[in-house]
N, C-alpha and C positions, 0 to 999 in steps of 0.2 A: 085403931089402925096402926101398923107399924111405920116408922119413919123410912122414907126412901134413902137408900144408901147412895152416895155419890160415887160415880166412876171416874177415876182419873185417867185420861188418855195421854200417853207419853208420845210426843212427837220428836222425830229426828231433827237435829238442827241442820239448817240449810248452810252448806259450806259454799259460800259464794267465791269468786276469783279473788276478791279483796281480802276475805277472811283467810283464804288459803295462802295468800302472799304473806299475810301477817304471821301465820304459823310456820310456814315452810320457807319463806323468803321468796323474792321475785322468781317467776318461772323463767327458765333459759329459753332463749329464741333458738329455733331450729331453722337454719337458712342454708339453701343449696347454692352452689356457685358453679356456673358453667363457663369456663374460660375459653378463649379462642380468638382467632383472627377474624372470623366471620366475614369472609371475603368471597362471596357473600354469605349471609345467613340463609339457610335452607330448611326444608321441612324436616330433615333428619334431626337437626339441632332442637327444633321445637317438640318433636315427638320424644326425643330423649329427656328433655327438661320436664315435659308433662309427666312421663312415666315415673321419673325418680321423685318428683314432688308429691304426686298423689300416692305412690306406693309407700313411701317413708312418712307421709303426713307432715311434710315441711310447710312452714308458714309462708315462705317465699322461695323462688328460685331466681337468683340474679345472674343475668347474662353480663359477663365481664370481658369486653374486648380488650385486647392488648394494644399497646401503643406502637411498640416495635418488637415483634417476636424475634427471640434469639435464634430460631431455627428455620425461618422462612426467607426465601430469596426476596430481598427488599423490592426488586423490580416487580414482583408479582402482586404486592400489597398496595391497593389504592389508598389515598389518604384516609386517615382514621375518622375524620369528620363524615365522610361519605358512608363508611361502614356503620357508624353509630346511627346515622339517619335511618339506614335500612333496618337496623335492629329495633329502633324505636317504633317504626311502622309495623314490623312484624309481630311485636308482642303487645301492642297497645290495648288489645281487646281481651287479654287474659289476666284477670286479677291475681293469678299465682305468680306471674312474671313481673320482673323489674330490671332496671339497669344498675350495674356497679361500674362507675367510671374512674375508679381509683388509679388504675394503670395509665389511663389516657391523660388524667390530670398530672400525674407524676412525670410523665414524659420519659424519654430514653428507651432503653431496652427493657422489656418486661420479664421479670423473674418472679415466679410464683411465691417463693419464700419471702421476698421483700414485701410483696403485696399483703400476704397473709399475716405477717408480723404487724403491719401497719393496721390492717382491719381488726386484728385481736385486740390491739392496744386501744383502738377507738371504740371497740364494742366488746367489752370483756364479759358481757352477759350473753353472748351468742355462741352457739355451737355451729361450726361450719361444715358442710358436706360438699367436698370438692368432687365434681362429677367428670369422669373420663370414659371414653369408649374402650371397649375391650382391646382394640388395636393399640391403644396408647399405653396400656398396662405394662407391656414389655419394656417400654422405654423409661419407666420409673427410675431404675438405677442410674440413668444418665441426668436426672433432674438435679438441679443445684440444691444441695443440702437436703436431700429428700428425707433422711433420717430425722432432721429437726423439723421438717414440714409435717411429718406424721404426728408430731405432738401438738400441732396447731389445727389440724383438720381430720375429718374422717373421709377417707377416699370411698368413693362410690363408683363401682364399675358397671357399665351398661353392656349387657351380653350382645355379642355380634357373631354371626355366622363365620366360621373358619378360625375363631380365636377361642382358645380354652379359657374358661373362667378360673384361672389359677394365678397365684403370685406368692412370692415369699413375704409380701407385705400384707397387713390386715386390710382387707377390702370388702365392703358390703356390696354384693352383686344384685343387680336388678334386671328383670326382664323388660323388654320394650319391643314393639312392633319392629321387624327388621326391614329397614328402608335403605337400599343400596344407592346412596347419592352422596357426592362430595362436592365441596366448593370448587375444587380443580376441574372436575367434570362440568360443572355449570359454566365456568369461565371458558372452557373449550368449546362447549356448545354455542355460547354467545359469539365467540370468535369465528366460528365456522357457520353462523347463520341458522343453527338449529333451534327448535323450540325448547324453552325451559318452563312452560306452562306446567302447573302441578308439581314442579320440583322446588319451587319457592313460592311464597305467598304472592297473591296478585299485586300487592302494593310494592313489594320488592322488584318484581318483574317490571312494573311500570316505571319505577325509579331508575332501574338499569337502562331501560330504553330511552328514557328522557335525558339522562346524563350521558348516554353513549359510552357506558362503562364496559370494560373487557373486550373491546373490539380490536385492540392491537396487542 
């Protein structure tokens, strides 16, 4: 009888994340940032962040409340601690979301260029995707050092009815469900005794009622 020949089976090497990092270096983190006054946070903010995070496959979307916005009447903004409390309550059950309190901790007037310089220095392994609504895109030329900011972040524009998805700046455009709601509208509704149910998360509505916010 002839001897049996051996058959050699070639298997593909398993490329684990550890092996990949050894070959290619550590993977860069892809993090979204949604900045704002969040006075108060509402469902439009949450829908926008969810759409960008899932569409672009980001690891996190950080909500970054400003301490003292340069463009808002200070009389309209409640203390930052209360705004942060509402944000924490609104995002706590979504693992994609988290807080970035860099501007709150720094204090003073919040300028995006200063914040992003600090964040890039602290996290050089991270690519940041700065999220803005289509209505804000037209204001980009007025942002402090916007040309320098473009070297630090990727701008992501969220499409909105009535605003053309166009800009002289490089912007990644993302579709999201169109929800016509604003923080100023919510403040007005509270002040005039109208319902804000379904415009903000229930936990935010309960906090506004408990603290008596926006009544004057």
